[in-house]
Backbone as CSV, one residue per row, in Angstrom:
resi,resn,N_x,N_y,N_z,CA_x,CA_y,CA_z,C_x,C_y,C_z
1,MET,52.132,-8.574,-14.449,51.489,-7.724,-15.465,50.018,-8.085,-15.619
2,LYS,49.729,-9.413,-15.619,48.342,-9.856,-15.755,47.499,-9.352,-14.608
3,GLN,48.087,-9.408,-13.395,47.364,-8.935,-12.230,47.106,-7.439,-12.315
4,THR,48.082,-6.697,-12.828,47.934,-5.243,-12.981,46.822,-4.913,-13.955
5,ASN,46.776,-5.606,-15.097,45.727,-5.362,-16.091,44.357,-5.674,-15.526
6,THR,44.273,-6.776,-14.756,42.993,-7.144,-14.137,42.543,-6.078,-13.165
7,SER,43.501,-5.579,-12.370,43.172,-4.525,-11.407,42.718,-3.263,-12.117
8,ARG,43.402,-2.980,-13.235,43.050,-1.783,-13.995,41.645,-1.891,-14.574
9,ARG,41.327,-3.090,-15.127,39.981,-3.284,-15.669,38.928,-3.172,-14.577
10,SER,39.259,-3.723,-13.400,38.337,-3.657,-12.273,38.106,-2.224,-11.847
11,PHE,39.210,-1.451,-11.816,39.103,-0.043,-11.435,38.241,0.737,-12.417
12,ILE,38.465,0.503,-13.721,37.698,1.222,-14.746,36.233,0.877,-14.638
13,LYS,35.941,-0.422,-14.427,34.552,-0.852,-14.303,33.883,-0.203,-13.106
14,THR,34.590,-0.192,-11.969,34.039,0.393,-10.748,33.856,1.891,-10.882
15,SER,34.903,2.576,-11.391,34.823,4.025,-11.528,33.788,4.408,-12.556
16,GLY,33.584,3.545,-13.560,32.549,3.820,-14.563,31.180,3.830,-13.936
17,LYS,30.921,2.841,-13.065,29.639,2.809,-12.376,29.458,4.032,-11.491
18,ALA,30.526,4.415,-10.827,30.459,5.604,-9.981,30.156,6.833,-10.806
19,GLY,30.770,6.867,-12.024,30.530,8.012,-12.893,29.094,8.104,-13.332
20,VAL,28.496,6.936,-13.613,27.071,6.938,-13.995,26.223,7.446,-12.849
21,ALA,26.515,6.949,-11.641,25.752,7.397,-10.477,25.920,8.878,-10.256
22,LEU,27.162,9.360,-10.413,27.409,10.790,-10.241,26.661,11.589,-11.285
23,GLY,26.634,11.074,-12.511,25.920,11.770,-13.580,24.442,11.867,-13.298
24,LEU,23.847,10.773,-12.800,22.431,10.800,-12.461,22.164,11.771,-11.331
25,SER,23.076,11.780,-10.337,22.904,12.722,-9.233,22.957,14.148,-9.724
26,ALA,23.825,14.407,-10.679,23.978,15.764,-11.190,22.734,16.235,-11.926
27,THR,21.948,15.283,-12.476,20.752,15.690,-13.201,19.524,15.712,-12.315
28,ILE,19.440,14.799,-11.350,18.246,14.715,-10.513,18.338,15.640,-9.304
29,LEU,19.494,15.683,-8.644,19.598,16.408,-7.395,19.431,17.915,-7.490
30,PRO,19.829,18.583,-8.595,19.594,20.023,-8.632,18.142,20.403,-8.423
31,SER,17.211,19.574,-8.875,15.805,19.885,-8.708,15.355,19.693,-7.270
32,LEU,16.194,19.063,-6.448,15.879,18.896,-5.038,16.686,19.863,-4.175
33,ALA,17.353,20.804,-4.807,18.290,21.683,-4.097,17.621,22.439,-2.969
34,LYS,16.416,22.890,-3.191,15.757,23.694,-2.166,15.448,22.866,-0.930
35,ALA,15.097,21.598,-1.156,14.769,20.735,-0.026,15.993,20.422,0.819
36,PHE,17.128,20.168,0.173,18.327,19.759,0.896,19.232,20.931,1.280
37,ALA,19.094,22.055,0.589,19.920,23.229,0.877,19.021,24.456,0.911
38,PRO,18.300,24.650,2.027,17.298,25.716,2.096,17.847,27.120,1.918
39,ASN,19.150,27.309,2.084,19.726,28.642,1.937,20.124,28.949,0.497
40,GLN,19.900,27.970,-0.391,20.247,28.150,-1.788,18.978,28.304,-2.622
41,PRO,19.022,29.042,-3.730,17.836,29.176,-4.572,17.478,27.849,-5.209
42,GLN,16.162,27.597,-5.393,15.738,26.366,-6.045,16.105,26.426,-7.523
43,ILE,16.702,25.370,-8.018,17.076,25.312,-9.423,16.487,24.042,-10.021
44,ILE,15.579,24.181,-10.933,15.022,23.039,-11.635,15.455,23.147,-13.080
45,PRO,16.142,22.132,-13.598,16.652,22.213,-14.967,15.546,22.449,-15.982
46,PHE,15.874,23.088,-17.074,14.927,23.357,-18.144,14.860,22.180,-19.121
47,THR,15.367,21.034,-18.715,15.315,19.831,-19.543,14.676,18.708,-18.738
48,GLN,14.076,17.773,-19.429,13.416,16.666,-18.757,14.441,15.798,-18.040
49,GLN,14.150,15.466,-16.791,15.044,14.659,-15.974,14.618,13.189,-15.995
50,PRO,15.537,12.280,-15.725,15.169,10.855,-15.675,14.136,10.608,-14.580
51,LEU,13.205,9.699,-14.858,12.271,9.295,-13.801,13.060,8.679,-12.648
52,PRO,12.651,8.939,-11.407,13.376,8.353,-10.268,12.971,6.916,-9.967
53,TYR,12.223,6.287,-10.881,11.793,4.903,-10.697,11.412,4.329,-12.055
54,ALA,11.190,3.027,-12.105,10.788,2.369,-13.351,9.328,2.683,-13.673
55,TYR,8.947,2.499,-14.943,7.580,2.784,-15.353,6.556,1.979,-14.551
56,ASN,6.921,0.762,-14.171,5.955,-0.097,-13.464,6.039,0.012,-11.944
57,ALA,6.866,0.912,-11.444,7.113,0.986,-10.000,5.886,1.430,-9.211
58,LEU,5.004,2.186,-9.832,3.848,2.739,-9.127,2.565,2.008,-9.494
59,ASP,2.689,0.739,-9.849,1.539,-0.007,-10.359,0.394,-0.104,-9.358
60,ALA,0.657,0.121,-8.102,-0.420,0.141,-7.108,-1.450,1.222,-7.434
61,ALA,-1.029,2.216,-8.215,-1.935,3.303,-8.579,-1.936,3.617,-10.066
62,ILE,-0.764,3.517,-10.708,-0.619,3.918,-12.111,0.093,2.817,-12.872
63,ASP,-0.534,2.330,-13.947,0.061,1.237,-14.707,1.273,1.705,-15.507
64,ALA,2.118,0.743,-15.861,3.389,1.037,-16.529,3.194,1.739,-17.869
65,ARG,2.221,1.286,-18.652,2.015,1.881,-19.978,1.593,3.342,-19.872
66,THR,0.724,3.645,-18.907,0.321,5.042,-18.698,1.512,5.895,-18.303
67,MET,2.354,5.374,-17.386,3.535,6.120,-16.966,4.468,6.365,-18.142
68,GLU,4.650,5.344,-18.969,5.556,5.478,-20.103,5.066,6.527,-21.094
69,ILE,3.788,6.469,-21.439,3.229,7.446,-22.375,3.251,8.848,-21.777
70,HIS,2.878,8.929,-20.519,2.839,10.221,-19.833,4.215,10.887,-19.832
71,TYR,5.229,10.081,-19.497,6.588,10.620,-19.384,7.224,10.886,-20.744
72,THR,7.143,9.909,-21.648,7.888,10.016,-22.913,7.179,10.851,-23.966
73,LYS,5.884,11.030,-23.844,5.122,11.791,-24.843,4.666,13.139,-24.301
74,HIS,3.793,13.115,-23.303,3.201,14.360,-22.803,4.244,15.255,-22.114
75,ALA,4.902,14.714,-21.099,5.882,15.517,-20.357,7.057,15.913,-21.239
76,ALA,7.501,15.013,-22.103,8.616,15.323,-23.005,8.268,16.459,-23.952
77,ALA,7.016,16.508,-24.382,6.586,17.585,-25.277,6.627,18.934,-24.576
78,TYR,6.246,18.975,-23.299,6.315,20.240,-22.561,7.762,20.727,-22.460
79,ALA,8.683,19.811,-22.170,10.092,20.192,-22.062,10.625,20.714,-23.395
80,LYS,10.274,20.037,-24.473,10.722,20.450,-25.807,10.159,21.820,-26.175
81,ASN,8.873,22.009,-25.949,8.236,23.290,-26.295,8.711,24.428,-25.402
82,LEU,9.034,24.113,-24.153,9.593,25.127,-23.263,10.946,25.592,-23.780
83,ALA,11.773,24.651,-24.221,13.090,25.010,-24.762,12.939,25.940,-25.961
84,GLU,11.977,25.644,-26.825,11.728,26.497,-27.989,11.278,27.889,-27.559
85,ALA,10.400,27.955,-26.565,9.907,29.249,-26.086,11.024,30.067,-25.460
86,CYS,11.931,29.399,-24.745,13.054,30.108,-24.117,13.971,30.720,-25.173
87,VAL,14.189,30.006,-26.266,15.007,30.539,-27.353,14.301,31.730,-27.992
88,ALA,13.016,31.578,-28.283,12.254,32.636,-28.950,12.151,33.891,-28.095
89,GLU,12.108,33.721,-26.766,11.909,34.859,-25.872,13.183,35.243,-25.129
90,HIS,14.323,34.711,-25.625,15.654,35.113,-25.152,15.835,34.919,-23.635
91,ILE,15.413,33.755,-23.149,15.590,33.424,-21.740,16.941,32.747,-21.550
92,ASN,17.753,33.292,-20.655,19.040,32.685,-20.329,18.803,31.621,-19.266
93,THR,18.721,30.363,-19.686,18.404,29.290,-18.756,19.558,28.965,-17.811
94,GLN,20.728,29.548,-18.071,21.861,29.328,-17.174,21.805,30.243,-15.954
95,SER,21.080,31.344,-16.070,21.036,32.308,-14.966,19.628,32.525,-14.419
96,THR,18.628,31.858,-15.002,17.244,32.005,-14.557,16.714,30.652,-14.120
97,SER,16.170,30.571,-12.921,15.575,29.313,-12.474,14.157,29.209,-13.020
98,LEU,13.689,28.003,-13.159,12.324,27.796,-13.617,11.328,28.338,-12.609
99,GLU,11.680,28.262,-11.345,10.835,28.822,-10.290,10.659,30.329,-10.501
100,ASN,11.749,31.028,-10.792,11.674,32.464,-11.035,10.842,32.779,-12.271
101,LEU,10.962,31.941,-13.286,10.171,32.127,-14.502,8.683,32.015,-14.190
102,MET,8.315,31.044,-13.356,6.910,30.884,-12.971,6.396,32.122,-12.236
103,GLN,7.231,32.671,-11.372,6.816,33.814,-10.565,6.625,35.083,-11.384
104,ASN,7.137,35.070,-12.607,7.005,36.233,-13.492,6.372,35.855,-14.831
105,ILE,5.547,34.823,-14.813,5.051,34.258,-16.063,4.158,35.222,-16.848
106,SER,3.569,36.203,-16.189,2.705,37.165,-16.884,3.467,37.998,-17.912
107,LYS,4.783,38.022,-17.810,5.612,38.802,-18.744,5.865,38.053,-20.057
108,TYR,5.467,36.776,-20.094,5.836,35.951,-21.239,4.613,35.474,-22.024
109,SER,4.886,34.746,-23.082,3.841,34.309,-24.008,3.000,33.170,-23.431
110,PRO,1.820,32.919,-24.015,1.028,31.744,-23.624,1.803,30.439,-23.790
111,LYS,2.649,30.362,-24.820,3.455,29.150,-25.019,4.384,28.936,-23.828
112,MET,4.986,30.013,-23.336,5.866,29.898,-22.179,5.070,29.484,-20.941
113,ARG,3.906,30.079,-20.759,3.072,29.753,-19.600,2.633,28.295,-19.629
114,ASN,2.117,27.852,-20.756,1.596,26.489,-20.850,2.701,25.437,-20.724
115,ASN,3.808,25.658,-21.402,4.864,24.649,-21.415,5.820,24.780,-20.239
116,GLY,6.049,26.007,-19.769,6.837,26.171,-18.554,6.104,25.552,-17.374
117,GLY,4.800,25.825,-17.297,3.996,25.219,-16.244,3.948,23.707,-16.380
118,GLY,3.763,23.226,-17.609,3.702,21.794,-17.832,4.988,21.092,-17.435
119,HIS,6.116,21.709,-17.753,7.401,21.103,-17.400,7.622,21.132,-15.887
120,PHE,7.412,22.284,-15.280,7.587,22.384,-13.824,6.676,21.388,-13.106
121,ASN,5.398,21.383,-13.486,4.423,20.546,-12.792,4.772,19.059,-12.884
122,HIS,5.204,18.627,-14.069,5.511,17.207,-14.215,6.780,16.811,-13.471
123,GLU,7.818,17.635,-13.522,9.023,17.320,-12.756,8.702,17.245,-11.266
124,PHE,7.829,18.127,-10.814,7.382,18.157,-9.421,6.550,16.912,-9.102
125,PHE,5.691,16.539,-10.031,4.779,15.402,-9.864,5.537,14.080,-9.728
126,TRP,6.531,13.853,-10.602,7.270,12.588,-10.540,7.903,12.401,-9.167
127,ARG,8.464,13.452,-8.610,9.145,13.355,-7.312,8.165,13.307,-6.150
128,SER,6.886,13.585,-6.436,5.856,13.521,-5.389,5.369,12.102,-5.157
129,MET,5.907,11.140,-5.918,5.447,9.755,-5.817,6.620,8.816,-5.583
130,SER,6.319,7.682,-4.954,7.358,6.690,-4.669,6.713,5.326,-4.478
131,ALA,7.421,4.293,-4.918,6.946,2.929,-4.690,7.042,2.557,-3.219
132,ALA,7.875,3.296,-2.490,8.079,3.024,-1.059,7.327,4.042,-0.210
133,SER,6.112,4.369,-0.609,5.324,5.354,0.123,5.102,4.904,1.568
134,THR,5.158,5.852,2.480,4.918,5.558,3.892,3.443,5.546,4.228
135,GLY,2.605,5.946,3.283,1.163,5.881,3.494,0.546,7.139,4.054
136,ASN,1.213,7.772,4.995,0.688,8.981,5.622,1.836,9.909,6.018
137,PRO,1.556,11.204,6.126,2.589,12.148,6.578,2.930,11.903,8.040
138,SER,4.064,12.426,8.459,4.479,12.287,9.848,5.176,13.564,10.300
139,GLY,5.569,13.594,11.536,6.359,14.700,12.063,5.670,16.050,12.003
140,LYS,6.461,17.081,11.695,5.951,18.454,11.680,4.874,18.653,10.623
141,LEU,5.026,17.980,9.485,4.020,18.103,8.435,2.679,17.556,8.905
142,ALA,2.687,16.388,9.523,1.443,15.805,10.031,0.799,16.728,11.058
143,ASN,1.614,17.298,11.928,1.084,18.216,12.935,0.437,19.443,12.288
144,ALA,1.081,19.969,11.239,0.538,21.138,10.546,-0.756,20.789,9.822
145,ILE,-0.809,19.608,9.227,-2.025,19.172,8.535,-3.183,19.043,9.525
146,ILE,-2.915,18.445,10.661,-3.954,18.300,11.686,-4.404,19.668,12.191
147,LYS,-3.457,20.572,12.363,-3.776,21.928,12.833,-4.660,22.668,11.837
148,ASP,-4.352,22.576,10.545,-5.053,23.391,9.549,-6.283,22.720,8.937
149,PHE,-6.362,21.370,9.041,-7.499,20.675,8.429,-8.319,19.855,9.421
150,GLY,-7.814,19.692,10.635,-8.542,18.930,11.645,-8.030,17.505,11.800
151,SER,-7.657,16.879,10.704,-7.108,15.522,10.721,-6.498,15.227,9.361
152,VAL,-5.691,14.171,9.305,-5.102,13.758,8.029,-6.201,13.310,7.075
153,GLU,-7.189,12.595,7.588,-8.284,12.125,6.734,-9.100,13.290,6.185
154,ALA,-9.319,14.312,7.005,-10.061,15.490,6.531,-9.281,16.199,5.428
155,PHE,-7.951,16.260,5.590,-7.111,16.843,4.535,-7.230,16.045,3.245
156,LYS,-7.107,14.713,3.340,-7.182,13.876,2.146,-8.518,14.035,1.437
157,THR,-9.588,14.141,2.210,-10.918,14.338,1.621,-10.983,15.662,0.872
158,LYS,-10.449,16.709,1.474,-10.479,18.022,0.829,-9.624,18.036,-0.428
159,PHE,-8.464,17.421,-0.368,-7.571,17.359,-1.524,-8.219,16.533,-2.638
160,THR,-8.791,15.396,-2.270,-9.470,14.546,-3.247,-10.597,15.308,-3.929
161,ASP,-11.367,16.052,-3.157,-12.463,16.846,-3.722,-11.944,17.910,-4.682
162,ALA,-10.796,18.516,-4.342,-10.208,19.530,-5.226,-9.856,18.921,-6.572
163,GLY,-9.337,17.691,-6.551,-9.009,17.007,-7.793,-10.235,16.550,-8.555
164,LYS,-11.207,15.979,-7.847,-12.429,15.489,-8.485,-13.230,16.614,-9.124
165,ASN,-13.268,17.744,-8.456,-14.139,18.839,-8.884,-13.480,19.834,-9.824
166,ARG,-12.219,19.638,-10.146,-11.557,20.506,-11.131,-12.194,20.233,-12.493
167,PHE,-12.871,21.221,-13.033,-13.541,21.047,-14.321,-12.504,20.953,-15.439
168,GLY,-12.630,19.936,-16.282,-11.679,19.773,-17.372,-10.324,19.326,-16.851
169,SER,-9.275,19.833,-17.452,-7.914,19.417,-17.110,-7.284,20.358,-16.095
170,GLY,-6.406,19.832,-15.262,-5.721,20.683,-14.291,-5.020,19.881,-13.220
171,TRP,-4.811,20.542,-12.090,-4.031,19.967,-10.986,-4.683,20.266,-9.647
172,ALA,-4.498,19.357,-8.685,-4.854,19.600,-7.290,-3.559,19.830,-6.512
173,TRP,-3.614,20.729,-5.525,-2.395,21.120,-4.821,-2.588,21.201,-3.308
174,LEU,-1.530,20.878,-2.595,-1.358,21.277,-1.202,-0.237,22.300,-1.213
175,ILE,-0.510,23.485,-0.682,0.502,24.535,-0.673,0.671,25.106,0.734
176,LYS,1.779,25.799,0.927,2.018,26.567,2.148,2.050,28.033,1.755
177,ASN,1.163,28.849,2.373,1.138,30.261,1.988,2.192,31.053,2.764
178,ASN,2.230,32.344,2.546,3.273,33.182,3.158,3.198,33.221,4.679
179,ASP,2.020,32.902,5.222,1.856,32.873,6.677,2.161,31.503,7.277
180,GLY,2.552,30.573,6.417,2.862,29.232,6.879,1.662,28.319,6.985
181,LYS,0.496,28.804,6.577,-0.735,28.013,6.652,-0.828,27.078,5.454
182,LEU,-1.314,25.871,5.685,-1.505,24.903,4.614,-2.877,25.094,3.974
183,ILE,-2.892,25.076,2.656,-4.117,25.316,1.899,-4.211,24.294,0.773
184,VAL,-5.417,23.833,0.505,-5.685,22.929,-0.615,-6.461,23.683,-1.677
185,GLY,-6.139,23.445,-2.931,-6.865,24.078,-4.030,-6.517,23.402,-5.333
186,SER,-6.972,23.974,-6.432,-6.666,23.412,-7.748,-6.413,24.528,-8.741
187,THR,-5.766,24.161,-9.839,-5.476,25.120,-10.902,-5.863,24.501,-12.246
188,PRO,-6.216,25.332,-13.234,-6.574,24.803,-14.547,-5.342,24.541,-15.405
189,ASN,-5.515,23.667,-16.374,-4.494,23.424,-17.391,-3.143,23.108,-16.761
190,GLN,-2.086,23.887,-17.086,-0.770,23.654,-16.501,-0.340,24.806,-15.587
191,ASP,-1.292,25.557,-15.094,-0.961,26.603,-14.119,-0.540,25.971,-12.802
192,ASN,0.205,26.732,-11.999,0.600,26.249,-10.677,0.680,27.417,-9.696
193,PRO,0.720,27.128,-8.389,0.658,28.185,-7.373,1.854,29.129,-7.323
194,LEU,2.918,28.833,-8.057,4.049,29.758,-8.113,3.786,30.913,-9.076
195,MET,2.877,30.731,-10.010,2.653,31.720,-11.069,2.012,32.997,-10.541
196,ASP,2.489,34.128,-11.026,1.923,35.406,-10.594,0.517,35.630,-11.148
197,VAL,0.064,34.805,-12.086,-1.283,34.930,-12.645,-2.269,34.001,-11.942
198,CYS,-1.802,33.208,-11.005,-2.634,32.186,-10.377,-3.338,32.736,-9.134
199,GLU,-4.626,32.424,-8.989,-5.365,32.851,-7.799,-4.881,32.109,-6.555
200,LEU,-4.520,30.835,-6.720,-3.995,30.026,-5.630,-2.492,30.236,-5.572
201,LYS,-2.024,30.969,-4.565,-0.600,31.309,-4.503,0.050,30.766,-3.247
202,GLY,1.243,30.204,-3.422,2.000,29.696,-2.297,3.084,28.750,-2.765
203,THR,3.745,28.118,-1.811,4.800,27.153,-2.123,4.191,25.768,-2.291
204,PRO,4.302,25.164,-3.466,3.720,23.828,-3.663,4.426,22.778,-2.801
205,LEU,3.632,21.956,-2.124,4.164,20.852,-1.337,3.810,19.507,-1.958
206,LEU,2.618,19.435,-2.546,2.133,18.201,-3.161,1.227,18.568,-4.325
207,GLY,1.425,17.912,-5.462,0.609,18.201,-6.632,0.148,16.919,-7.304
208,LEU,-1.088,16.930,-7.778,-1.661,15.766,-8.453,-2.157,16.161,-9.836
209,ASP,-1.688,15.471,-10.843,-2.104,15.681,-12.228,-3.466,15.013,-12.439
210,VAL,-4.489,15.807,-12.792,-5.812,15.230,-13.065,-6.211,15.400,-14.527
211,TRP,-5.227,15.619,-15.402,-5.491,15.529,-16.835,-5.832,14.062,-17.145
212,GLU,-6.707,13.820,-18.096,-7.127,12.453,-18.391,-5.970,11.553,-18.816
213,HIS,-4.974,12.129,-19.483,-3.874,11.261,-19.929,-3.085,10.680,-18.757
214,ALA,-3.259,11.231,-17.557,-2.549,10.726,-16.380,-3.160,9.430,-15.851
215,TYR,-4.402,9.115,-16.256,-5.079,7.966,-15.659,-5.999,7.179,-16.583
216,TYR,-6.178,7.629,-17.820,-7.274,7.113,-18.642,-7.154,5.625,-18.994
217,LEU,-5.958,5.108,-19.211,-5.825,3.718,-19.647,-6.375,2.731,-18.622
218,ARG,-6.182,3.010,-17.346,-6.686,2.100,-16.310,-8.058,2.517,-15.799
219,TYR,-8.280,3.796,-15.650,-9.483,4.258,-14.961,-10.551,4.847,-15.880
220,GLN,-10.233,4.995,-17.169,-11.149,5.615,-18.131,-11.638,6.970,-17.607
221,ASN,-12.930,7.128,-17.403,-13.451,8.415,-16.946,-13.633,8.481,-15.429
222,LYS,-13.099,7.501,-14.715,-13.327,7.409,-13.264,-12.206,8.112,-12.496
223,ARG,-12.181,9.407,-12.605,-11.139,10.177,-11.929,-11.094,9.942,-10.421
224,PRO,-12.224,9.865,-9.732,-12.174,9.606,-8.283,-11.441,8.310,-7.927
225,ASP,-11.607,7.263,-8.747,-10.915,6.000,-8.476,-9.399,6.186,-8.595
226,TYR,-8.980,6.938,-9.596,-7.557,7.248,-9.780,-7.010,7.991,-8.565
227,ILE,-7.729,8.995,-8.108,-7.246,9.786,-6.973,-7.172,8.934,-5.714
228,ASN,-8.192,8.125,-5.472,-8.186,7.272,-4.281,-7.012,6.302,-4.292
229,ALA,-6.679,5.760,-5.459,-5.547,4.834,-5.561,-4.220,5.574,-5.427
230,TRP,-4.174,6.800,-5.907,-2.937,7.581,-5.922,-2.363,7.810,-4.531
231,TRP,-3.206,7.873,-3.520,-2.709,8.068,-2.157,-1.736,6.974,-1.744
232,LYS,-1.799,5.800,-2.398,-0.914,4.686,-2.047,0.532,4.951,-2.442
233,VAL,0.763,5.899,-3.347,2.125,6.108,-3.853,2.660,7.519,-3.561
234,VAL,1.990,8.272,-2.710,2.485,9.608,-2.382,3.811,9.505,-1.629
235,ASN,4.783,10.277,-2.065,6.110,10.284,-1.449,6.117,11.295,-0.298
236,TRP,5.638,10.853,0.859,5.514,11.769,1.992,6.859,12.270,2.491
237,ASN,7.908,11.491,2.321,9.237,11.963,2.724,9.626,13.205,1.932
238,GLU,9.324,13.210,0.630,9.623,14.357,-0.210,8.753,15.553,0.169
239,VAL,7.477,15.308,0.440,6.565,16.391,0.836,7.024,17.017,2.147
240,GLU,7.462,16.201,3.068,7.945,16.708,4.354,9.185,17.571,4.190
241,LYS,10.090,17.178,3.281,11.270,17.998,3.008,10.869,19.359,2.459
242,ARG,9.912,19.370,1.557,9.453,20.643,0.983,8.819,21.520,2.053
243,PHE,8.076,20.898,2.960,7.409,21.649,4.022,8.407,22.291,4.983
244,GLU,9.489,21.583,5.253,10.427,22.045,6.273,11.441,23.063,5.740
245,VAL,11.420,23.327,4.454,12.341,24.322,3.890,11.947,25.703,4.377
């Protein structure tokens, strides 16, 4: 009997851990659905997802306190305000993807645009970074970058300039347009290339937050220093998955 109880406790402990892992997968993986299942529509939850790493994991570029404030205050506020806007504007979040909402954002209120964009952009941004960055793109993505920009370094320079030169708050992007060409550009505030109101249109592959709250504690007003350091934590494996969809 004692052995049976011990086995039972062991089983519960093990299955409990598995359940936690399954639960995390259920919340994080849907936002990666397009990358892993290209024949399925992209579904990004309308709620804030757990960070895929610890606050201090990206310290090579972003300090822990900045990550914590950014995630728990700024990004959390966008998710909360988006939920309120969806209720006010009768959005069925069970049958509408956030991607689809972005593509039709002109039909909705400024609150929906600002907070829907803010939520999408931040969920996209967190997954664009990793403590285990490979440093540079590879494979088909690297070949496409070289084809469209001349070299990886030329691409990085152009992307860095897009971030540095964005007046005020906004984002720098690498996108793939409908012809499959790679393009670098930037958007103001929380706009993104999926939005039907955005001049820069295409499928986002890589996005960089250049709002001051993303870097101010370590870099103060030195946005170029933040961008130069940020290349150390780019999750090229994730970018390559997005490119190959």
